[in-house]
Backbone as a printed PyTorch tensor [residue, N CA C, xyz], in Angstrom:
tensor([[[-37.3010,  62.4920, 112.7500],
         [-38.0240,  63.7470, 112.9790],
         [-37.4780,  64.3690, 114.2790]],

        [[-37.0450,  65.6350, 114.2310],
         [-36.4870,  66.2700, 115.4520],
         [-37.5180,  66.3350, 116.5500]],

        [[-37.0410,  66.1650, 117.7770],
         [-37.9410,  66.2550, 118.9310],
         [-38.2230,  67.7100, 119.2320]],

        [[-39.4930,  68.0380, 119.4630],
         [-39.8390,  69.4120, 119.7950],
         [-39.3610,  69.7250, 121.2060]],

        [[-39.2360,  70.9920, 121.5240],
         [-38.7880,  71.3860, 122.8590],
         [-39.8050,  70.9420, 123.9200]],

        [[-41.0950,  70.9670, 123.5590],
         [-42.1080,  70.5500, 124.5240],
         [-41.9330,  69.0780, 124.8760]],

        [[-41.7030,  68.2410, 123.8580],
         [-41.4860,  66.8200, 124.1200],
         [-40.1580,  66.5870, 124.8360]],

        [[-39.1600,  67.3800, 124.4890],
         [-37.8570,  67.1940, 125.1090],
         [-37.9190,  67.4360, 126.6120]],

        [[-38.7570,  68.3740, 127.0290],
         [-38.8290,  68.6720, 128.4580],
         [-39.4260,  67.5080, 129.2520]],

        [[-40.1270,  66.6020, 128.5780],
         [-40.6800,  65.4410, 129.2750],
         [-39.5790,  64.5470, 129.8200]],

        [[-38.3870,  64.6240, 129.2270],
         [-37.2800,  63.7740, 129.6510],
         [-36.3700,  64.4930, 130.6420]],

        [[-36.6380,  65.7490, 130.8870],
         [-35.8180,  66.4740, 131.8530],
         [-36.1570,  65.9680, 133.2690]],

        [[-35.1480,  65.8010, 134.1320],
         [-35.4240,  65.2980, 135.4830],
         [-36.2990,  66.2580, 136.2680]],

        [[-37.1830,  65.6940, 137.0840],
         [-38.0890,  66.5090, 137.8760],
         [-38.5330,  65.7190, 139.0890]],

        [[-38.2060,  66.2070, 140.2680],
         [-38.6660,  65.5650, 141.4890],
         [-40.1740,  65.6210, 141.6180]],

        [[-40.7810,  66.7480, 141.2410],
         [-42.2330,  66.8960, 141.3540],
         [-42.9540,  65.9280, 140.4270]],

        [[-42.4470,  65.7670, 139.2000],
         [-43.0930,  64.8460, 138.2700],
         [-42.9420,  63.4010, 138.7700]],

        [[-41.7680,  63.0790, 139.3200],
         [-41.5500,  61.7360, 139.8380],
         [-42.4890,  61.4490, 141.0170]],

        [[-42.6690,  62.4320, 141.8990],
         [-43.5800,  62.2530, 143.0290],
         [-45.0090,  62.0630, 142.5580]],

        [[-45.4060,  62.7990, 141.5260],
         [-46.7550,  62.6550, 140.9830],
         [-46.9480,  61.2700, 140.3720]],

        [[-45.9360,  60.8190, 139.6460],
         [-45.9980,  59.4770, 139.0430],
         [-46.0930,  58.4290, 140.1430]],

        [[-45.2970,  58.5920, 141.1910],
         [-45.2950,  57.6380, 142.2900],
         [-46.6540,  57.5980, 142.9800]],

        [[-47.2960,  58.7470, 143.0980],
         [-48.6070,  58.7950, 143.7290],
         [-49.6590,  58.0940, 142.8810]],

        [[-49.5400,  58.2180, 141.5550],
         [-50.4620,  57.4890, 140.6720],
         [-50.3080,  55.9900, 140.8930]],

        [[-49.0600,  55.5150, 141.0030],
         [-48.8150,  54.0910, 141.2470],
         [-49.4580,  53.6620, 142.5630]],

        [[-49.2780,  54.4530, 143.6010],
         [-49.8310,  54.0920, 144.9120],
         [-51.3680,  54.0910, 144.8740]],

        [[-51.9550,  55.0860, 144.2310],
         [-53.4130,  55.1740, 144.1660],
         [-54.0040,  53.9910, 143.3870]],

        [[-53.3510,  53.6070, 142.3210],
         [-53.8590,  52.4640, 141.5380],
         [-53.7060,  51.1700, 142.3140]],

        [[-52.6380,  51.0540, 143.0890],
         [-52.5040,  49.8710, 143.9380],
         [-53.6400,  49.8300, 144.9690]],

        [[-53.9450,  50.9870, 145.5520],
         [-55.0490,  51.0450, 146.5270],
         [-56.3650,  50.6350, 145.8570]],

        [[-56.6270,  51.1010, 144.6540],
         [-57.8440,  50.7170, 143.9370],
         [-57.9230,  49.2070, 143.7530]],

        [[-56.8000,  48.6200, 143.3520],
         [-56.7870,  47.1780, 143.1180],
         [-56.9490,  46.3930, 144.4000]],

        [[-56.2960,  46.8450, 145.4770],
         [-56.4420,  46.1640, 146.7510],
         [-57.8850,  46.2460, 147.2610]],

        [[-58.5250,  47.3980, 147.0700],
         [-59.9200,  47.5350, 147.4790],
         [-60.8100,  46.5560, 146.7060]],

        [[-60.5290,  46.3900, 145.4250],
         [-61.2940,  45.4500, 144.5960],
         [-61.0900,  44.0200, 145.0970]],

        [[-59.8460,  43.6770, 145.4140],
         [-59.5520,  42.3330, 145.9200],
         [-60.2520,  42.0800, 147.2460]],

        [[-60.2510,  43.0790, 148.1210],
         [-60.9420,  42.9480, 149.4110],
         [-62.4400,  42.7010, 149.1960]],

        [[-63.0190,  43.4660, 148.2950],
         [-64.4480,  43.3360, 148.0150],
         [-64.7840,  41.9220, 147.5010]],

        [[-63.9540,  41.4160, 146.5940],
         [-64.2200,  40.1050, 146.0080],
         [-63.8840,  38.9660, 146.9700]],

        [[-62.9980,  39.2240, 147.9290],
         [-62.5750,  38.1600, 148.8600],
         [-63.4210,  38.1070, 150.1140]],

        [[-64.1710,  39.1610, 150.3650],
         [-64.9740,  39.2240, 151.5810],
         [-65.9440,  38.0350, 151.6510]],

        [[-65.9030,  37.3200, 152.7740],
         [-66.7720,  36.1730, 152.9490],
         [-66.1930,  34.8810, 152.4170]],

        [[-65.0840,  34.9630, 151.7010],
         [-64.4640,  33.7610, 151.1310],
         [-63.1080,  33.4580, 151.7720]],

        [[-62.3980,  34.5020, 152.1630],
         [-61.0850,  34.3330, 152.7810],
         [-61.0670,  35.0890, 154.1070]],

        [[-60.2100,  34.6350, 155.0020],
         [-60.0310,  35.3150, 156.2820],
         [-58.8710,  36.3090, 156.1480]],

        [[-59.1220,  37.5580, 156.4600],
         [-58.0870,  38.5730, 156.4170],
         [-58.5350,  39.7580, 157.2630]],

        [[-57.5820,  40.6200, 157.5810],
         [-57.8380,  41.7850, 158.4300],
         [-58.3190,  42.9350, 157.5500]],

        [[-59.6340,  43.0760, 157.4300],
         [-60.1770,  44.0850, 156.5230],
         [-59.8600,  45.4980, 157.0020]],

        [[-59.8460,  45.7180, 158.3090],
         [-59.5280,  47.0450, 158.8280],
         [-58.0880,  47.4240, 158.4910]],

        [[-57.1820,  46.4750, 158.6090],
         [-55.7860,  46.7410, 158.2720],
         [-55.6220,  47.0100, 156.7760]],

        [[-56.3630,  46.2980, 155.9590],
         [-56.2920,  46.5450, 154.5140],
         [-56.8290,  47.9460, 154.1920]],

        [[-57.8890,  48.3610, 154.9000],
         [-58.4290,  49.7010, 154.6710],
         [-57.4270,  50.7730, 155.0800]],

        [[-56.7170,  50.5350, 156.1740],
         [-55.6840,  51.4870, 156.5950],
         [-54.5820,  51.5810, 155.5550]],

        [[-54.1960,  50.4340, 154.9890],
         [-53.1550,  50.4280, 153.9680],
         [-53.6240,  51.2300, 152.7480]],

        [[-54.8490,  51.0120, 152.3060],
         [-55.3710,  51.7770, 151.1680],
         [-55.3890,  53.2650, 151.4680]],

        [[-55.7560,  53.6270, 152.6970],
         [-55.7680,  55.0380, 153.0700],
         [-54.3790,  55.6420, 153.0350]],

        [[-53.3960,  54.8850, 153.4890],
         [-52.0150,  55.3600, 153.4480],
         [-51.5710,  55.5840, 152.0140]],

        [[-51.9000,  54.6320, 151.1430],
         [-51.5240,  54.7320, 149.7260],
         [-52.1580,  55.9450, 149.0730]],

        [[-53.4190,  56.1650, 149.3150],
         [-54.1220,  57.2970, 148.6850],
         [-53.7240,  58.6230, 149.3130]],

        [[-53.3190,  58.6060, 150.5670],
         [-53.0050,  59.8330, 151.2570],
         [-51.5910,  60.3190, 151.0400]],

        [[-50.8450,  59.6730, 150.1750],
         [-49.4870,  60.1260, 149.8800],
         [-48.4340,  59.5050, 150.7500]],

        [[-48.8150,  58.5770, 151.6420],
         [-47.8060,  57.9060, 152.4690],
         [-47.0460,  56.8790, 151.6600]],

        [[-45.7570,  56.8490, 151.8600],
         [-44.9450,  55.8740, 151.1420],
         [-45.0300,  54.5110, 151.8170]],

        [[-45.0340,  53.4870, 151.0100],
         [-45.0210,  52.1190, 151.5340],
         [-43.8110,  51.3970, 150.9500]],

        [[-43.4280,  50.3290, 151.5970],
         [-42.2820,  49.5560, 151.1390],
         [-42.5320,  48.9790, 149.7500]],

        [[-41.4740,  48.8800, 148.9220],
         [-41.6230,  48.1690, 147.6460],
         [-42.1120,  46.7400, 147.8400]],

        [[-41.8610,  46.1860, 149.0220],
         [-42.2920,  44.8000, 149.3000],
         [-43.8200,  44.6870, 149.2160]],

        [[-44.5480,  45.7720, 149.4850],
         [-46.0150,  45.7320, 149.3940],
         [-46.4380,  45.4590, 147.9490]],

        [[-45.8060,  46.1410, 147.0150],
         [-46.1420,  45.9230, 145.6000],
         [-45.8180,  44.4950, 145.1790]],

        [[-44.6580,  44.0170, 145.5470],
         [-44.2400,  42.6650, 145.1480],
         [-45.1730,  41.6140, 145.7390]],

        [[-45.5360,  41.7690, 147.0080],
         [-46.4440,  40.8100, 147.6490],
         [-47.8290,  40.8550, 147.0080]],

        [[-48.2390,  42.0550, 146.5790],
         [-49.5380,  42.2020, 145.9270],
         [-49.6180,  41.3230, 144.6690]],

        [[-48.5400,  41.2940, 143.8680],
         [-48.5710,  40.4860, 142.6530],
         [-48.7010,  39.0020, 142.9870]],

        [[-48.0230,  38.5540, 144.0320],
         [-48.1860,  37.1490, 144.4440],
         [-49.5940,  36.8890, 144.9640]],

        [[-50.1840,  37.8770, 145.6540],
         [-51.5540,  37.7220, 146.1310],
         [-52.5270,  37.5510, 144.9620]],

        [[-52.3690,  38.3750, 143.9480],
         [-53.2380,  38.2620, 142.7640],
         [-53.1060,  36.8800, 142.1210]],

        [[-51.8660,  36.4090, 141.9710],
         [-51.6430,  35.0860, 141.3640],
         [-52.2630,  33.9880, 142.2120]],

        [[-52.1080,  34.0680, 143.5350],
         [-52.6400,  33.0390, 144.4160],
         [-54.1750,  32.9970, 144.3280]],

        [[-54.8140,  34.1620, 144.3370],
         [-56.2630,  34.1980, 144.2800],
         [-56.7820,  33.7150, 142.9310]],

        [[-56.0720,  34.0980, 141.8660],
         [-56.4850,  33.6570, 140.5310],
         [-56.3960,  32.1390, 140.3870]],

        [[-55.4640,  31.5450, 141.1160],
         [-55.2630,  30.1000, 141.0560],
         [-56.1290,  29.3570, 142.0820]],

        [[-56.9330,  30.1040, 142.8490],
         [-57.7930,  29.4850, 143.8380],
         [-57.0550,  28.9500, 145.0480]],

        [[-55.8880,  29.5000, 145.3300],
         [-55.0740,  29.0300, 146.4490],
         [-55.4460,  29.8260, 147.7040]],

        [[-56.4690,  29.3570, 148.3840],
         [-57.0400,  30.1050, 149.5040],
         [-56.0340,  30.2750, 150.6470]],

        [[-55.3580,  29.2180, 151.0260],
         [-54.4240,  29.3040, 152.1500],
         [-53.2920,  30.2740, 151.8390]],

        [[-52.7540,  30.1910, 150.6190],
         [-51.6800,  31.0970, 150.2180],
         [-52.1870,  32.5360, 150.1840]],

        [[-53.4350,  32.7250, 149.7200],
         [-54.0090,  34.0580, 149.6650],
         [-54.1480,  34.6680, 151.0370]],

        [[-54.6260,  33.8980, 152.0010],
         [-54.7720,  34.4090, 153.3580],
         [-53.4190,  34.7590, 153.9640]],

        [[-52.4140,  33.9300, 153.6780],
         [-51.0600,  34.2170, 154.1930],
         [-50.5130,  35.4900, 153.5880]],

        [[-50.7950,  35.7340, 152.3270],
         [-50.2900,  36.9400, 151.6560],
         [-51.0510,  38.1850, 152.1240]],

        [[-52.3310,  38.0670, 152.3880],
         [-53.0590,  39.1850, 152.9930],
         [-52.3790,  39.5980, 154.2980]],

        [[-52.0740,  38.5980, 155.1310],
         [-51.4370,  38.8910, 156.4210],
         [-50.0400,  39.4690, 156.2250]],

        [[-49.3240,  38.9520, 155.2360],
         [-47.9740,  39.4530, 154.9890],
         [-47.9960,  40.9090, 154.5430]],

        [[-48.9020,  41.2590, 153.6670],
         [-48.9800,  42.6220, 153.1290],
         [-49.2110,  43.6440, 154.2360]],

        [[-50.1840,  43.3760, 155.1030],
         [-50.5050,  44.3660, 156.1500],
         [-49.4490,  44.3740, 157.2450]],

        [[-48.5950,  43.3540, 157.2890],
         [-47.5440,  43.3060, 158.3040],
         [-46.2350,  43.9380, 157.8720]],

        [[-46.1460,  44.3860, 156.6190],
         [-44.9080,  44.9780, 156.1150],
         [-44.7420,  46.3750, 156.7190]],

        [[-43.6330,  46.6410, 157.4160],
         [-43.4730,  47.9400, 158.0730],
         [-43.3000,  49.0780, 157.0730]],

        [[-43.7020,  50.2620, 157.4990],
         [-43.4990,  51.4580, 156.6810],
         [-42.0080,  51.7340, 156.5670]],

        [[-41.5390,  52.2250, 155.4240],
         [-40.1160,  52.4960, 155.2490],
         [-39.6970,  53.7830, 155.9420]],

        [[-38.4220,  53.8480, 156.3000],
         [-37.8520,  55.1010, 156.7780],
         [-37.8170,  56.0950, 155.6330]],

        [[-37.7460,  57.3600, 155.9730],
         [-37.6720,  58.4020, 154.9460],
         [-36.3080,  58.3780, 154.2550]],

        [[-35.2690,  57.9830, 154.9940],
         [-33.9300,  57.9810, 154.4140],
         [-33.7590,  56.8050, 153.4540]],

        [[-32.9590,  57.0180, 152.4190],
         [-32.6500,  55.9610, 151.4790],
         [-31.9410,  54.8200, 152.1950]],

        [[-32.4060,  53.5950, 151.9880],
         [-31.7730,  52.4190, 152.5820],
         [-30.8690,  51.7420, 151.5750]],

        [[-29.6720,  51.3780, 151.9970],
         [-28.7340,  50.6070, 151.1630],
         [-28.4010,  49.3550, 151.9540]],

        [[-28.9030,  48.2070, 151.4750],
         [-28.8140,  46.9810, 152.2560],
         [-28.3610,  45.8230, 151.3800]],

        [[-27.7790,  44.7850, 152.0020],
         [-27.4060,  43.5990, 151.2090],
         [-28.6520,  42.8070, 150.8170]],

        [[-28.5970,  42.2090, 149.6510],
         [-29.6720,  41.3380, 149.1810],
         [-29.4460,  39.9580, 149.8150]],

        [[-29.9750,  39.8040, 151.0140],
         [-29.7150,  38.5750, 151.7610],
         [-30.9830,  38.1250, 152.4790]],

        [[-31.0300,  36.8290, 152.7870],
         [-32.1760,  36.2990, 153.5210],
         [-32.2760,  36.9100, 154.9070]],

        [[-31.1400,  37.1150, 155.5400],
         [-31.1730,  37.6680, 156.8870],
         [-31.6950,  39.1060, 156.9000]],

        [[-31.4470,  39.8540, 155.8480],
         [-31.9010,  41.2440, 155.7640],
         [-33.3510,  41.3480, 155.3240]],

        [[-33.7560,  40.5240, 154.3470],
         [-35.0740,  40.6560, 153.7440],
         [-36.0960,  39.6610, 154.2760]],

        [[-35.6410,  38.5720, 154.8590],
         [-36.5350,  37.5040, 155.2500],
         [-36.6910,  36.4880, 154.1180]],

        [[-37.0160,  35.2740, 154.4810],
         [-37.0550,  34.1840, 153.4890],
         [-38.0230,  34.4650, 152.3470]],

        [[-39.2500,  34.8960, 152.6750],
         [-40.2640,  35.0840, 151.6430],
         [-39.8720,  36.1670, 150.6450]],

        [[-39.4420,  37.3250, 151.1510],
         [-39.0930,  38.4310, 150.2640],
         [-37.8620,  38.1050, 149.4370]],

        [[-36.8810,  37.4780, 150.0540],
         [-35.6620,  37.1100, 149.3370],
         [-35.9920,  36.1910, 148.1680]],

        [[-36.7760,  35.1400, 148.4390],
         [-37.1430,  34.1890, 147.3800],
         [-38.0160,  34.8700, 146.3250]],

        [[-38.9040,  35.7490, 146.7560],
         [-39.8160,  36.4190, 145.8190],
         [-39.0560,  37.2850, 144.8320]],

        [[-38.0990,  38.0730, 145.3210],
         [-37.3590,  38.9440, 144.4250],
         [-36.4650,  38.1340, 143.4850]],

        [[-35.8630,  37.0750, 143.9590],
         [-35.0490,  36.2290, 143.0680],
         [-35.9150,  35.6940, 141.9230]],

        [[-37.1310,  35.2520, 142.2680],
         [-38.0380,  34.7150, 141.2510],
         [-38.5120,  35.7950, 140.2990]],

        [[-38.8830,  36.9380, 140.8260],
         [-39.4390,  37.9980, 139.9760],
         [-38.3980,  38.6620, 139.0890]],

        [[-37.1460,  38.6140, 139.4780],
         [-36.1050,  39.2070, 138.6540],
         [-35.5950,  38.2640, 137.5840]],

        [[-36.0120,  37.0130, 137.6150],
         [-35.5360,  36.0160, 136.6550],
         [-36.7390,  35.4700, 135.8960]],

        [[-37.1250,  36.1870, 134.8270],
         [-38.3710,  35.8620, 134.1440],
         [-38.1860,  35.3090, 132.7330]],

        [[-36.9590,  35.2750, 132.2360],
         [-36.7200,  34.8470, 130.8570],
         [-35.9740,  33.5160, 130.8630]],

        [[-36.6440,  32.4080, 130.5080],
         [-35.9610,  31.1030, 130.4850],
         [-34.7750,  31.0580, 129.5350]],

        [[-34.7920,  31.8980, 128.5030],
         [-33.7190,  31.9150, 127.5270],
         [-32.5130,  32.7020, 128.0100]],

        [[-32.6880,  33.5340, 129.0090],
         [-31.5920,  34.3550, 129.5340],
         [-31.7420,  34.4460, 131.0550]],

        [[-31.3770,  33.3900, 131.7680],
         [-31.5080,  33.3900, 133.2410],
         [-30.7880,  34.5890, 133.8670]],

        [[-31.4360,  35.1270, 134.8690],
         [-30.9210,  36.3260, 135.5450],
         [-30.8960,  36.0360, 137.0350]],

        [[-29.7880,  35.4670, 137.4950],
         [-29.7270,  34.9330, 138.8490],
         [-29.1120,  35.9260, 139.8160]],

        [[-29.7950,  36.1260, 140.9400],
         [-29.2740,  36.9690, 142.0090],
         [-28.8900,  36.0990, 143.1860]],

        [[-27.7610,  36.4110, 143.7980],
         [-27.2870,  35.6740, 144.9710],
         [-26.9440,  36.6660, 146.0800]],

        [[-26.7820,  36.1150, 147.2770],
         [-26.3210,  36.9640, 148.3740],
         [-24.8860,  37.3920, 148.1100]],

        [[-24.5390,  38.6570, 148.3940],
         [-23.1720,  39.1350, 148.1540],
         [-22.2600,  38.7160, 149.3050]],

        [[-20.9770,  38.7190, 149.0360],
         [-20.0180,  38.5460, 150.1080],
         [-20.0370,  39.8000, 150.9680]],

        [[-19.8310,  39.6050, 152.2650],
         [-19.9440,  40.7440, 153.1790],
         [-18.7290,  41.6840, 153.0900]],

        [[-17.5900,  41.1620, 152.6740],
         [-16.3930,  41.9950, 152.6110],
         [-16.5830,  43.1190, 151.5890]],

        [[-16.3750,  44.3460, 152.0120],
         [-16.4380,  45.4850, 151.1110],
         [-17.8210,  46.0970, 150.9470]],

        [[-18.8510,  45.4910, 151.5270],
         [-20.1920,  46.0380, 151.3400],
         [-20.3340,  47.4210, 151.9480]],

        [[-19.7700,  47.5980, 153.1410],
         [-19.8540,  48.9110, 153.7850],
         [-19.1700,  49.9870, 152.9770]],

        [[-17.9940,  49.6470, 152.4360],
         [-17.2700,  50.6070, 151.6170],
         [-18.0450,  50.9520, 150.3550]],

        [[-18.6570,  49.9410, 149.7610],
         [-19.4120,  50.1960, 148.5370],
         [-20.6270,  51.0670, 148.8110]],

        [[-21.3120,  50.8060, 149.9380],
         [-22.4710,  51.6200, 150.3100],
         [-22.0600,  53.0710, 150.5110]],

        [[-20.8950,  53.2860, 151.1270],
         [-20.4090,  54.6510, 151.3100],
         [-20.1530,  55.3040, 149.9480]],

        [[-19.6330,  54.5280, 148.9980],
         [-19.3990,  55.0630, 147.6620],
         [-20.6990,  55.4930, 146.9880]],

        [[-21.7510,  54.7050, 147.1890],
         [-23.0580,  55.0750, 146.6270],
         [-23.5410,  56.3910, 147.2150]],

        [[-23.3960,  56.5260, 148.5240],
         [-23.8420,  57.7530, 149.1710],
         [-23.0220,  58.9660, 148.7160]],

        [[-21.7450,  58.7520, 148.4830],
         [-20.9220,  59.8650, 147.9570],
         [-21.3740,  60.2270, 146.5490]],

        [[-21.7220,  59.2250, 145.7460],
         [-22.2090,  59.4890, 144.3870],
         [-23.5250,  60.2690, 144.4200]],

        [[-24.4110,  59.9110, 145.3450],
         [-25.6830,  60.6250, 145.4590],
         [-25.4540,  62.0630, 145.9090]],

        [[-24.5120,  62.2410, 146.8430],
         [-24.1870,  63.5990, 147.3010],
         [-23.6190,  64.4410, 146.1540]],

        [[-22.7920,  63.8100, 145.3120],
         [-22.2610,  64.5160, 144.1430],
         [-23.3860,  64.8770, 143.1900]],

        [[-24.3320,  63.9490, 142.9830],
         [-25.4680,  64.2420, 142.1080],
         [-26.2790,  65.4130, 142.6350]],

        [[-26.4450,  65.5040, 143.9640],
         [-27.1940,  66.5920, 144.5540],
         [-26.5090,  67.9370, 144.3120]],

        [[-25.1900,  67.9300, 144.2980],
         [-24.4590,  69.1810, 144.0320],
         [-24.4710,  69.5400, 142.5470]],

        [[-24.3880,  68.5240, 141.6940],
         [-24.2600,  68.7730, 140.2620],
         [-25.6080,  68.9900, 139.5640]],

        [[-26.6460,  68.2720, 140.0070],
         [-27.9420,  68.3410, 139.3230],
         [-29.0320,  68.0480, 140.3520]],

        [[-29.4830,  69.0710, 141.0280],
         [-30.4460,  68.8760, 142.1050],
         [-31.7580,  68.2920, 141.6210]],

        [[-32.1760,  68.6790, 140.4150],
         [-33.4390,  68.1340, 139.8860],
         [-33.3440,  66.6270, 139.6730]],

        [[-32.2020,  66.1670, 139.1750],
         [-31.9950,  64.7330, 138.9810],
         [-31.9680,  64.0140, 140.3260]],

        [[-31.2980,  64.6260, 141.3020],
         [-31.2540,  64.0220, 142.6460],
         [-32.6360,  63.9570, 143.2620]],

        [[-33.4490,  64.9950, 143.0750],
         [-34.8180,  64.9840, 143.5940],
         [-35.6430,  63.8860, 142.9360]],

        [[-35.4660,  63.7010, 141.6380],
         [-36.1900,  62.6490, 140.9400],
         [-35.7730,  61.2830, 141.4550]],

        [[-34.4720,  61.0950, 141.6420],
         [-33.9480,  59.8190, 142.1350],
         [-34.5390,  59.5190, 143.5110]],

        [[-34.5330,  60.4610, 144.4070],
         [-35.0250,  60.2360, 145.7710],
         [-36.5360,  60.0300, 145.7830]],

        [[-37.2480,  60.5910, 144.8290],
         [-38.7030,  60.3900, 144.7580],
         [-39.0460,  58.9740, 144.3100]],

        [[-38.1540,  58.3600, 143.5370],
         [-38.4440,  57.0610, 142.9450],
         [-37.7560,  55.8930, 143.6130]],

        [[-36.6440,  56.1300, 144.2860],
         [-35.8630,  55.0270, 144.8560],
         [-35.8460,  55.1240, 146.3750]],

        [[-36.3380,  54.0970, 147.0290],
         [-36.3280,  54.0350, 148.4850],
         [-35.2750,  53.1060, 149.0310]],

        [[-34.9190,  52.1030, 148.2240],
         [-33.9990,  51.0920, 148.7200],
         [-33.0780,  50.6170, 147.6120]],

        [[-31.7960,  50.5200, 147.9130],
         [-30.8250,  49.9300, 146.9860],
         [-30.3510,  48.6260, 147.6030]],

        [[-30.5170,  47.5440, 146.8420],
         [-30.1320,  46.2290, 147.3250],
         [-28.8390,  45.8000, 146.6320]],

        [[-27.8400,  45.4230, 147.4040],
         [-26.5560,  45.0220, 146.8790],
         [-26.5270,  43.5080, 146.7700]],

        [[-26.3440,  43.0140, 145.5660],
         [-26.4340,  41.5650, 145.3230],
         [-25.2540,  41.0760, 144.4960]],

        [[-25.0580,  39.7710, 144.5280],
         [-24.1440,  39.1060, 143.6080],
         [-24.9830,  38.5020, 142.5010]],

        [[-24.4450,  38.4850, 141.2770],
         [-25.2350,  37.9680, 140.1650],
         [-24.3800,  37.6710, 138.9710]],

        [[-25.0230,  37.5320, 137.8300],
         [-24.3440,  37.1470, 136.6070],
         [-24.2390,  38.2630, 135.5990]],

        [[-24.4280,  39.4770, 136.0610],
         [-24.2770,  40.6390, 135.1920],
         [-23.8120,  41.8040, 136.0270]],

        [[-22.8590,  42.5520, 135.5470],
         [-22.2940,  43.6210, 136.3620],
         [-22.9690,  44.9530, 136.1200]],

        [[-24.2060,  45.0530, 136.4350],
         [-24.9240,  46.3140, 136.2310],
         [-25.9850,  46.4520, 137.2990]],

        [[-26.9280,  47.3240, 137.0560],
         [-28.0170,  47.5190, 137.9980],
         [-29.3470,  47.2440, 137.3270]],

        [[-30.3690,  47.0670, 138.1280],
         [-31.6740,  46.7920, 137.5710],
         [-32.7610,  47.2200, 138.5380]],

        [[-33.8080,  47.8020, 137.9990],
         [-34.9970,  48.0820, 138.7880],
         [-36.0460,  47.0730, 138.4000]],

        [[-37.1060,  46.9810, 139.1960],
         [-38.1160,  45.9610, 138.9680],
         [-39.4920,  46.5910, 139.0310]],

        [[-40.2400,  46.4570, 137.9330],
         [-41.5310,  47.1630, 137.8610],
         [-42.5410,  46.6110, 138.8580]],

        [[-42.3580,  45.3640, 139.3200],
         [-43.3120,  44.8280, 140.2830],
         [-43.0040,  45.2950, 141.7020]],

        [[-41.8750,  45.9760, 141.8770],
         [-41.5210,  46.4960, 143.1960],
         [-40.9470,  47.8970, 143.0600]],

        [[-41.7620,  48.8610, 142.6100],
         [-41.2490,  50.2140, 142.4300],
         [-40.6930,  50.7740, 143.7290]],

        [[-39.5280,  51.3940, 143.6420],
         [-38.8510,  51.8920, 144.8270],
         [-37.5850,  51.1390, 145.1290]],

        [[-37.4320,  49.9450, 144.5220],
         [-36.2220,  49.1480, 144.6930],
         [-35.2720,  49.3700, 143.5250]],

        [[-33.9900,  49.3490, 143.8110],
         [-32.9600,  49.3540, 142.7750],
         [-31.9390,  48.2950, 143.1750]],

        [[-31.6910,  47.3470, 142.2680],
         [-30.7360,  46.2660, 142.5360],
         [-29.4060,  46.5960, 141.8600]],

        [[-28.3200,  46.4800, 142.6130],
         [-26.9820,  46.5930, 142.0620],
         [-26.2550,  45.3020, 142.3780]],

        [[-25.5800,  44.7240, 141.3530],
         [-24.9400,  43.4450, 141.6100],
         [-23.6070,  43.3350, 140.8950]],

        [[-22.7940,  42.4300, 141.4320],
         [-21.4290,  42.2560, 140.9430],
         [-21.3540,  41.3020, 139.7700]],

        [[-20.1980,  41.2430, 139.1320],
         [-19.9500,  40.2400, 138.0950],
         [-19.8040,  38.8500, 138.7170]],

        [[-20.3270,  37.8360, 138.0370],
         [-20.2490,  36.5010, 138.5900],
         [-18.8230,  36.0340, 138.7180]],

        [[-17.9540,  36.5900, 137.8950],
         [-16.5410,  36.1440, 137.9130],
         [-15.8120,  36.5990, 139.1550]],

        [[-16.3300,  37.5680, 139.8600],
         [-15.6540,  38.0150, 141.0740],
         [-15.8210,  39.4840, 141.2930]],

        [[-15.0220,  40.0220, 142.1850],
         [-15.1430,  41.4210, 142.5310],
         [-16.1880,  41.5960, 143.6070]],

        [[-16.6800,  42.8050, 143.7490],
         [-17.7430,  43.0690, 144.7060],
         [-18.7280,  44.0540, 144.0840]],

        [[-19.9190,  44.1440, 144.6800],
         [-20.9230,  45.0530, 144.0790],
         [-20.3890,  46.4680, 143.9660]]])
């Protein structure tokens, strides 16, 4: 059945639509965090004022790091499993995650860049199918700067060729992580909206 023009426009790039979608994601995260705070009050130790500030930032349109979303999923799992100590540590981790810069970040997927917890968390969250392992590793440092410059040139070209697509991209992607892995493509992760992973072929080369 042919697609109507009205439906077709839903697939057209739009920075405004992407920003609206992103705000829905942030608002729903704030709702869930508020629920967790309410249920955890009196049972776990955490900085309730800091959690309230985070919810206010999310609802007020402030951008937060993709790491906040990823840590939130681990917090939910820890609380569901009754792991009080892990839950308290994750509460502290979430409110300690710094706000992102406005500029797009292009960084290596490494422990030194992300920290031990975040590095291990993303490796685990990106590898969810036992039948098809999806392994991410730290990239070799040689050529990373050149590759990052190539990405920025590609984004600049996109801005000249299709500004609406570039606006949508910038509304949805805050950080590009350069990794080594077993597949030569890119991947985003729904548990950490705002991240985009690019990785090299396992046989060699560079990202």
